C-alpha positions in Angstrom: 1.2 -12.3 36.8 2.2 -10.2 34.4 3.5 -6.6 35.0 0.3 -4.7 35.0 3.2 -2.2 32.4 3.6 -4.2 29.9 -0.5 -5.8 29.8 -1.3 -1.9 28.8 1.5 -1.3 26.4 1.2 -5.1 24.9 -2.8 -4.5 24.7 -3.3 -0.8 23.5 -0.9 -1.5 20.3 -2.4 -4.4 19.8 -5.9 -2.8 19.5 -5.6 -0.7 16.4 -3.8 -2.7 14.4 -6.9 -5.3 15.0 -9.1 -3.3 14.5 -6.3 -1.8 11.1 -5.6 -4.8 9.0 -9.1 -6.2 9.6 -11.0 -3.4 8.2 -8.3 -3.4 5.8 -8.7 -7.2 4.4 -12.5 -6.3 3.5 -14.6 -9.1 5.8 -16.5 -8.0 7.4 -16.5 -11.3 9.3 -12.9 -11.2 10.7 -14.2 -7.6 11.4 -16.4 -8.3 13.6 -14.4 -10.6 15.5 -10.7 -7.9 15.7 -13.9 -5.3 17.0 -15.4 -7.8 20.4 -11.4 -8.8 21.0 -11.1 -5.3 20.9 -13.9 -4.1 23.3 -12.4 -6.2 25.9 -9.5 -5.6 25.8 -10.7 -1.6 26.7 -12.2 -3.0 29.0 -9.9 -5.0 30.1 -7.2 -1.3 30.8 -9.6 0.5 32.0 -9.5 -2.2 35.2 -5.5 -1.8 35.2 -4.5 0.9 37.6 -2.6 3.3 35.2 -2.1 5.6 38.3 1.2 4.7 39.7 2.5 3.7 36.0 1.7 6.6 34.5 -1.0 9.3 36.2 -1.2 11.6 32.8 -2.5 8.9 30.1 -5.1 8.1 29.4 -5.0 4.5 27.0 -7.3 6.2 23.9 -5.0 9.5 23.4 -1.7 6.4 22.8 -4.0 4.0 21.8 -4.6 7.0 19.0 -1.0 7.6 18.9 -0.7 3.7 17.4 -2.5 3.9 15.4 -1.1 6.3 13.6 2.1 5.0 13.4 0.4 1.1 12.5 -1.4 3.3 9.5 2.3 4.9 8.1 4.2 1.4 8.4 1.6 0.1 6.2 2.4 1.6 3.2 4.8 -0.6 1.1 7.8 -0.5 -1.3 7.8 -1.9 -4.4 11.0 -1.5 -7.3 9.5 -1.7 -10.9 9.1 -4.8 -12.2 9.6 -6.0 -9.5 13.0 -7.0 -9.8 17.0 -4.4 -9.9 17.0 -2.8 -12.9 14.2 -3.7 -14.1 13.6 -0.6 -16.2 15.8 -0.7 -19.2 15.1 -2.1 -22.2 14.4 -5.1 -24.8 12.2 -6.4 -22.0 11.1 -10.4 -21.3 7.9 -9.3 -22.9 5.8 -6.5 -24.4 3.6 -6.4 -21.4 5.6 -7.3 -18.9 5.5 -3.7 -16.7 1.7 -4.0 -17.6 0.9 -7.4 -15.8 3.2 -6.6 -13.4 0.7 -3.4 -12.2 -1.9 -5.7 -12.4 -1.2 -8.7 -9.8 -0.5 -5.1 -7.7 -2.4 -3.3 -5.6 -1.0 0.5 -5.1 -2.4 2.9 -2.1 -1.8 5.9 -0.5 1.5 6.0 1.2 3.5 3.2 -1.6 6.5 4.0 -3.3 7.8 3.1 -6.6 11.2 2.6 -6.7 12.3 2.3 -10.8 15.8 0.8 -10.6 17.7 1.4 -14.0 21.3 2.5 -15.7 20.8 6.3 -15.9 23.3 6.5 -18.9 20.6 4.4 -21.3 17.9 5.2 -19.6 15.0 7.6 -17.6 11.5 7.5 -16.5 9.1 10.5 -17.3 6.5 11.6 -15.4 3.6 12.0 -18.0 -0.5 12.6 -18.6 -2.5 9.8 -20.3 -1.6 11.2 -24.2 1.7 11.5 -23.9 1.6 7.6 -21.7 -0.7 6.2 -25.0 2.1 8.8 -27.5 5.0 7.6 -26.4 5.9 11.4 -26.5 8.5 11.9 -24.6 8.5 16.1 -25.2 6.3 17.4 -23.1 5.4 21.0 -20.9 4.6 19.5 -18.1 7.2 16.3 -17.6 8.7 15.5 -14.9 10.9 14.1 -15.7 14.3 11.9 -13.3 17.2 9.9 -14.7 19.3 9.4 -11.2 19.1 6.1 -11.3 17.4 4.9 -8.3 13.7 7.6 -8.6 11.3 6.8 -6.0 7.9 8.1 -6.8 5.2 8.0 -4.0 1.6 7.2 -4.8 -0.3 11.0 -2.6 -3.5 10.2 -5.0 -6.1 7.8 -6.2 -6.5 7.9 -9.6 -4.2 6.7 -12.3 0.1 7.5 -12.6 2.1 7.8 -15.8 5.7 6.5 -16.9 7.6 6.2 -20.1 11.4 6.3 -20.2 12.9 8.8 -22.2 13.9 6.8 -24.8 10.9 6.8 -27.4 11.5 4.0 -29.5 12.3 2.0 -26.3 9.2 3.5 -25.1 7.0 2.6 -28.1 8.4 -1.3 -27.4 6.9 -1.5 -24.0 9.2 0.2 -21.7 6.3 2.7 -20.0 3.9 1.6 -16.8 0.7 3.0 -16.2 -0.5 2.6 -11.6 -3.9 2.5 -10.4 -3.0 4.3 -7.0 -7.0 3.7 -5.0 -8.0 5.2 -1.5 -8.3 3.4 2.1 -12.3 3.8 1.1 -11.9 2.1 -2.1 -11.3 -1.0 -4.4 -9.4 -1.3 -7.9 -13.0 -1.8 -8.7 -14.7 1.1 -8.1 -12.3 3.0 -9.6 -12.6 0.8 -12.7 -16.1 0.6 -13.3 -17.8 3.3 -15.4 -17.8 6.7 -15.5 -19.4 9.6 -17.7 -15.8 11.1 -17.7 -13.7 11.3 -20.7 -11.0 9.6 -22.0 -11.0 5.4 -20.3 -7.7 4.6 -19.1 -5.5 2.5 -21.4 -7.2 -1.3 -21.9 -4.6 -3.1 -20.7 -5.1 -1.8 -17.5 -9.2 -2.5 -17.4 -8.7 -6.4 -18.7 -9.4 -8.4 -16.2 -7.2 -10.0 -13.9 -6.4 -12.3 -11.2 -6.3 -11.3 -8.0 -4.0 -9.0 -6.7 -0.3 -11.4 -5.7 1.8 -11.7 -2.1 5.2 -8.9 -3.6 8.2 -9.1 -1.8 7.1 -6.2 0.7 5.5 -7.7 2.7 1.5 -6.9 2.3 0.0 -7.7 5.3 -2.3 -10.5 6.6 -5.7 -11.1 8.3 -4.1 -14.4 10.3 -1.6 -13.0 11.2 -4.3 -10.6 13.4 -6.0 -13.1 14.4 -2.9 -15.4 16.0 -2.5 -11.6 17.6 -5.7 -11.7 19.4 -6.5 -15.3 20.3 -2.6 -14.4 22.2 -4.1 -11.4 24.0 -7.1 -13.8 25.0 -4.2 -15.4 26.6 -2.9 -12.5 28.5 -6.1 -11.9 30.2 -5.7 -14.8 32.4 -2.3 -14.9 33.2 
């Protein structure tokens, strides 16, 4: 028999994980399955006598804290271009950075990492107009030149970056990424709207489903496996 403390900690950790991961998978069947397992586990938690372990602890408060921790830990870090020193000229292909951006799903909380040779390159965060025209001089530009620039994505919408060298930018050394919030999809944000200045056509072209990246993407199959393991623990 497992010790009650071990069971309690296991359940309160896995319940929010199951719900969060399967919600983000956008699969109703998986989410209903996870919800069913979670409710069963929760009822089992209530049967465990916690008075002798944590007399002042509330399972619901612990679960809430775990939800916040798990949600935060799911933020990912992306090295721009997918490899070291990929923010450099010449590029393997003029549109290689556009293809790289289209193959990923960027969320609020994720971080872009630009790695480059600081003696010859820099990164400018700019508006859409300066992005399109490769204008390296602007009043509201944010300039990075440290060689290892980290930019956190804090709000939904497009973020635009160009090389500080105008000729390099004109040859493709620039990046536009679409950041989505947890309750929106990339398709929703790219749908027609009355707002002016449509995003770059290269970002609107049809692209394959987002590919897994080296930093790791949470898998709903892993959540299903954890759910099965929790069922087995109920029998112990």
